[in-house]
C-alpha positions as a printed NumPy array, in Angstrom:
array([[ -7.042,   4.828, -20.311],
       [ -8.537,   7.487, -18.104],
       [ -5.834,   9.649, -16.549],
       [ -6.784,  11.158, -13.182],
       [ -5.871,  14.768, -12.418],
       [ -2.662,  15.057, -10.448],
       [ -4.294,  17.24 ,  -7.808],
       [ -6.465,  14.3  ,  -6.729],
       [ -3.456,  12.709,  -5.067],
       [ -2.084,  14.188,  -1.856],
       [  1.055,  12.382,  -0.646],
       [  0.721,  11.177,   2.927],
       [  3.149,  12.416,   5.61 ],
       [  5.306,  14.147,   2.997],
       [  7.326,  16.426,   5.368],
       [  7.932,  13.5  ,   7.725],
       [  9.097,  11.246,   4.871],
       [ 11.458,  13.968,   3.652],
       [ 12.881,  14.371,   7.145],
       [ 13.442,  10.622,   7.554],
       [ 15.006,  10.046,   4.138],
       [ 16.968,  13.306,   4.255],
       [ 17.601,  13.468,   0.48 ],
       [ 20.918,  14.976,  -0.593],
       [ 22.148,  16.177,  -3.96 ],
       [ 23.037,  13.342,  -6.321],
       [ 21.668,  10.522,  -4.184],
       [ 19.914,   7.48 ,  -5.63 ],
       [ 16.286,   6.728,  -4.845],
       [ 14.008,   3.686,  -5.134],
       [ 10.291,   4.342,  -4.782],
       [  8.603,   0.95 ,  -4.636],
       [  5.067,   2.365,  -4.726],
       [  5.493,   5.572,  -6.683],
       [  1.796,   6.042,  -7.414],
       [  1.185,   9.475,  -8.896],
       [  4.625,  10.783,  -8.001],
       [  3.795,  12.932,  -4.977],
       [  6.663,  11.762,  -2.777],
       [  8.938,  11.034,  -5.727],
       [  8.643,  14.506,  -7.254],
       [  9.662,  16.192,  -4.019],
       [ 12.554,  13.835,  -3.331],
       [ 13.895,  14.053,  -6.895],
       [ 13.649,  17.84 ,  -6.726],
       [ 15.935,  17.721,  -3.694],
       [ 18.45 ,  15.26 ,  -5.156],
       [ 18.496,  16.949,  -8.551],
       [ 19.219,  13.51 ,  -9.992],
       [ 16.138,  12.046, -11.71 ],
       [ 18.418,   9.719, -13.652],
       [ 19.319,   8.039, -10.356],
       [ 15.67 ,   7.412,  -9.426],
       [ 13.8  ,   4.14 ,  -9.972],
       [ 10.027,   4.417,  -9.652],
       [  7.853,   1.318,  -9.348],
       [  4.108,   0.778,  -9.491],
       [  1.795,  -2.011, -10.61 ],
       [ -1.102,   0.287, -11.474],
       [ -1.115,   1.181, -15.21 ],
       [ -2.766,   4.533, -14.444],
       [  0.077,   5.402, -12.078],
       [  2.653,   4.382, -14.669],
       [  1.018,   6.783, -17.126],
       [  1.015,   9.565, -14.527],
       [  4.756,   9.035, -13.92 ],
       [  5.589,   9.863, -17.544],
       [  6.825,  13.432, -16.737],
       [  9.415,  11.988, -14.338],
       [ 10.396,   9.41 , -16.935],
       [ 11.004,  12.199, -19.432],
       [ 13.345,  13.805, -16.914],
       [ 15.391,  10.622, -16.749],
       [ 13.799,   8.453, -14.039],
       [ 13.57 ,   4.71 , -14.661],
       [  9.972,   3.448, -14.469],
       [  9.136,  -0.176, -13.644],
       [  5.604,  -1.491, -14.11 ],
       [  5.488,  -4.327, -11.591],
       [  4.505,  -5.189,  -8.044],
       [  6.842,  -3.817,  -5.395],
       [  7.901,  -7.283,  -4.24 ],
       [  8.758,  -8.465,  -7.75 ],
       [ 10.548,  -5.218,  -8.588],
       [ 12.543,  -5.356,  -5.346],
       [ 13.493,  -8.953,  -6.088],
       [ 14.732,  -7.971,  -9.556],
       [ 16.719,  -5.018,  -8.217],
       [ 18.305,  -7.138,  -5.49 ],
       [ 19.206,  -9.869,  -7.992],
       [ 20.951,  -7.212, -10.094],
       [ 22.913,  -6.067,  -7.005],
       [ 21.381,  -2.591,  -7.174],
       [ 21.723,  -0.454,  -4.049],
       [ 20.166,   2.881,  -3.147],
       [ 20.677,   5.784,  -0.789],
       [ 16.927,   6.032,  -0.15 ],
       [ 13.977,   3.643,  -0.415],
       [ 10.303,   4.466,   0.088],
       [  7.39 ,   2.023,   0.304],
       [  3.896,   3.456,   0.777],
       [  1.433,   0.584,   1.108],
       [ -1.703,   2.711,   0.853],
       [ -4.362,   2.765,  -1.84 ],
       [ -4.022,   5.969,  -3.858],
       [ -6.704,   8.652,  -3.927],
       [ -7.516,   8.099,  -7.636],
       [ -7.969,   4.369,  -6.993],
       [-10.473,   5.188,  -4.258],
       [-12.199,   8.01 ,  -6.095],
       [-12.735,   6.376,  -9.489],
       [-15.726,   4.012,  -9.09 ],
       [-14.653,   1.756, -11.964],
       [-11.633,   0.647,  -9.928],
       [-13.942,  -0.989,  -7.393],
       [-12.151,   0.085,  -4.223],
       [-14.891,   2.295,  -2.744],
       [-18.524,   1.935,  -1.711],
       [-19.638,   3.937,  -4.74 ],
       [-21.404,   1.931,  -7.421],
       [-18.765,   0.267,  -9.564],
       [-17.581,  -3.193, -10.589],
       [-16.255,  -5.521,  -7.911],
       [-12.695,  -5.197,  -9.179],
       [-10.171,  -4.016,  -6.537],
       [ -7.162,  -5.033,  -8.65 ],
       [ -4.227,  -2.647,  -8.334],
       [ -2.936,  -4.124, -11.583],
       [ -5.916,  -4.646, -13.852],
       [ -3.938,  -7.146, -15.889],
       [ -4.19 ,  -9.526, -12.936],
       [ -6.557, -12.427, -13.547],
       [ -8.357, -12.575, -10.194],
       [-10.731,  -9.783,  -9.214],
       [-12.791,  -9.27 ,  -6.069],
       [-15.859, -10.412,  -8.02 ],
       [-14.231, -13.755,  -8.74 ],
       [-13.232, -14.336,  -5.121],
       [-16.598, -13.223,  -3.717],
       [-18.7  , -15.331,  -6.106],
       [-16.555, -18.465,  -6.249],
       [-15.314, -18.908,  -2.682],
       [-17.058, -21.198,  -0.238],
       [-18.647, -19.77 ,   2.89 ],
       [-15.755, -21.188,   4.903],
       [-13.21 , -19.49 ,   2.632],
       [-15.066, -16.179,   2.862],
       [-15.061, -16.372,   6.657],
       [-11.312, -17.018,   6.626],
       [-10.684, -13.982,   4.378],
       [-12.83 , -11.71 ,   6.56 ],
       [-11.194, -12.86 ,   9.799],
       [ -7.613, -12.951,   8.51 ],
       [ -7.544,  -9.807,   6.395],
       [-10.474,  -7.789,   7.725],
       [ -9.804,  -8.624,  11.376],
       [-13.525,  -9.244,  11.863],
       [-14.763, -11.247,  14.834],
       [-15.633, -14.803,  13.816],
       [-19.345, -14.396,  14.529],
       [-19.481, -11.213,  12.46 ],
       [-17.474, -12.769,   9.618],
       [-19.796, -15.772,   9.562],
       [-22.872, -13.554,   9.318],
       [-21.348, -11.543,   6.45 ],
       [-20.153, -14.655,   4.599],
       [-23.558, -16.281,   4.905],
       [-25.289, -13.148,   3.602],
       [-22.867, -12.967,   0.654],
       [-23.489, -16.599,  -0.286],
       [-27.263, -16.075,  -0.083],
       [-27.152, -12.908,  -2.223],
       [-24.759, -14.182,  -4.899],
       [-23.944, -13.458,  -7.63 ],
       [-22.682,  -9.999,  -6.705],
       [-21.234,  -7.758,  -9.397],
       [-20.937,  -4.235,  -7.969],
       [-19.417,  -2.579,  -4.939],
       [-22.705,  -1.091,  -3.767],
       [-24.281,  -4.555,  -3.862],
       [-21.532,  -5.856,  -1.591],
       [-21.843,  -2.85 ,   0.721],
       [-25.613,  -3.337,   0.963],
       [-25.236,  -7.04 ,   1.768],
       [-22.8  ,  -6.271,   4.585],
       [-25.026,  -3.455,   5.829],
       [-27.975,  -5.874,   5.993],
       [-26.094,  -7.895,   8.64 ],
       [-25.366,  -4.859,  10.802],
       [-27.429,  -4.225,  13.903],
       [-27.758,  -0.762,  15.369],
       [-26.636,   2.627,  14.149],
       [-23.313,   3.569,  12.594],
       [-21.745,   6.973,  12.127],
       [-18.273,   7.633,  10.72 ],
       [-17.054,   4.152,   9.759],
       [-19.178,   2.206,   7.28 ],
       [-19.91 ,  -1.358,   8.491],
       [-18.475,  -2.737,   5.231],
       [-15.051,  -1.077,   5.684],
       [-13.367,  -4.188,   7.059],
       [-14.997,  -6.369,   4.398],
       [-13.682,  -4.165,   1.589],
       [-10.23 ,  -4.161,   3.202],
       [-10.257,  -7.94 ,   3.458],
       [-11.124,  -8.578,  -0.183],
       [ -8.711,  -5.887,  -1.416],
       [ -5.857,  -7.508,   0.507],
       [ -6.816, -10.953,  -0.795],
       [ -7.074,  -9.774,  -4.415],
       [ -3.68 ,  -8.039,  -4.381],
       [ -1.781, -10.399,  -2.032],
       [ -0.787,  -7.298,  -0.08 ],
       [  0.579,  -9.027,   3.012],
       [  2.46 , -11.608,   0.961],
       [  4.038,  -8.754,  -0.991],
       [  5.265,  -7.127,   2.227],
       [  6.606, -10.412,   3.578],
       [  8.632, -10.883,   0.388],
       [  9.942,  -7.311,   0.384],
       [ 11.159,  -6.891,   3.951],
       [ 14.085,  -9.386,   3.909],
       [ 15.45 ,  -7.663,   0.777],
       [ 15.837,  -4.253,   2.413],
       [ 19.436,  -4.64 ,   3.708],
       [ 20.626,  -5.861,   0.3  ],
       [ 18.943,  -2.94 ,  -1.482],
       [ 20.374,  -0.231,   0.777],
       [ 23.842,   1.26 ,   0.55 ],
       [ 25.734,   1.74 ,   3.824],
       [ 24.133,   4.806,   5.342],
       [ 21.067,   4.302,   3.145],
       [ 17.647,   5.114,   4.593],
       [ 14.28 ,   3.433,   4.2  ],
       [ 10.829,   4.797,   5.053],
       [  7.725,   2.603,   5.111],
       [  4.137,   3.839,   5.375],
       [  1.455,   1.341,   6.367],
       [ -2.274,   1.888,   6.766],
       [ -3.643,  -0.837,   8.999],
       [ -2.434,  -3.004,  11.842],
       [ -1.776,  -6.085,   9.714],
       [  0.76 ,  -4.201,   7.584],
       [  2.313,  -2.262,  10.435],
       [  2.672,  -5.402,  12.554],
       [  4.807,  -7.019,   9.843],
       [  6.983,  -3.909,   9.473],
       [  7.356,  -3.351,  13.22 ],
       [  8.268,  -7.002,  13.835],
       [ 10.819,  -7.041,  11.02 ],
       [ 12.502,  -3.831,  12.156],
       [ 12.572,  -5.099,  15.756],
       [ 14.226,  -8.36 ,  14.713],
       [ 16.83 ,  -6.908,  12.363],
       [ 17.844,  -4.028,  14.654],
       [ 18.155,  -6.121,  17.822],
       [ 21.243,  -8.122,  16.85 ],
       [ 23.682,  -5.829,  18.64 ],
       [ 26.921,  -5.226,  16.739],
       [ 25.717,  -7.57 ,  13.989],
       [ 22.517,  -5.62 ,  13.344],
       [ 22.316,  -4.466,   9.73 ],
       [ 19.823,  -1.66 ,  10.343],
       [ 19.303,   0.999,  12.986],
       [ 15.897,   2.51 ,  13.679],
       [ 15.265,   6.101,  12.664],
       [ 11.904,   6.105,  14.436],
       [ 11.975,   4.863,  18.008],
       [  8.236,   5.531,  18.034],
       [  6.055,   5.298,  14.944],
       [  4.967,   8.565,  13.302],
       [  1.191,   8.577,  12.911],
       [ -0.815,  10.487,  10.339],
       [ -3.574,  11.14 ,  12.866],
       [ -1.09 ,  13.272,  14.789],
       [  1.283,  14.594,  12.096],
       [ -0.828,  14.978,   8.93 ],
       [ -4.169,  16.111,  10.312],
       [ -5.147,  18.11 ,   7.201],
       [ -5.132,  15.039,   4.94 ],
       [ -8.185,  12.858,   5.782],
       [ -6.636,   9.787,   4.159],
       [ -3.563,  10.058,   6.372],
       [ -5.551,   9.349,   9.529],
       [ -4.62 ,   5.681,   9.635],
       [ -1.09 ,   6.078,   8.246],
       [  1.906,   4.839,  10.248],
       [  5.452,   5.747,   9.231],
       [  8.563,   3.861,  10.324],
       [ 12.148,   4.24 ,   9.16 ],
       [ 15.606,   2.728,   9.454],
       [ 19.157,   3.318,   8.249],
       [ 21.71 ,   0.747,   7.142],
       [ 24.853,   0.716,   9.241]])
């Protein structure tokens, strides 16, 4: 397995996450999307308690990259964040700090064979490559109607635009590489484009569908109060409106129950990467929200 260099991964909104979680010596930590250990390394350094850290990721490359933290005593779980959270909650585990970063990691984007970027590579997009369904399977086997639904629901494309893209995909099939998909989407675009590639929403839509990203979040959120100790803090980083809408709505509901509310917001207003992490290009769309258990 190819192991990406650690310097490829720059943790998003790291100072802001540290401030929200406020790690203290000896505290326990659950990182549900540990990735290449950027946030985890800093937090564990501050707690001085790697043996009280549980690090989760469903990407085998990330699991390999987390080996140094495992050697220091951290528990590593190779699973999706929703399944891992379910297991931890069923075991009555509770933590002082929880972090969930829903973004795609830099190595996933930068390595063409992963299929997340417009560079020529297989139409994969699986965060866990042991998963059976890839983007290629969805793109080549779905009906035009199903493709339109994916593009509208997960890519937030206008219906007319989604229909044009879906029709072009069906006409051009079979598609096997990311640049083929990008070219098909580009062929439906009218006019000039500058910073944002016309296929960006299409790639987002199929990535979300392949990895059940929104379903994962919907399963995780109700488990948060059970996973936190009293006084425990959670920080969640999302990268597009579909994710952030789920997080914002959940936090609003669970913190609005007056004296019965289980959580209290740590961020009255979301912290945005476009304002707070301007030196990291991949933080531009990041949104950070946090809460503490009463």
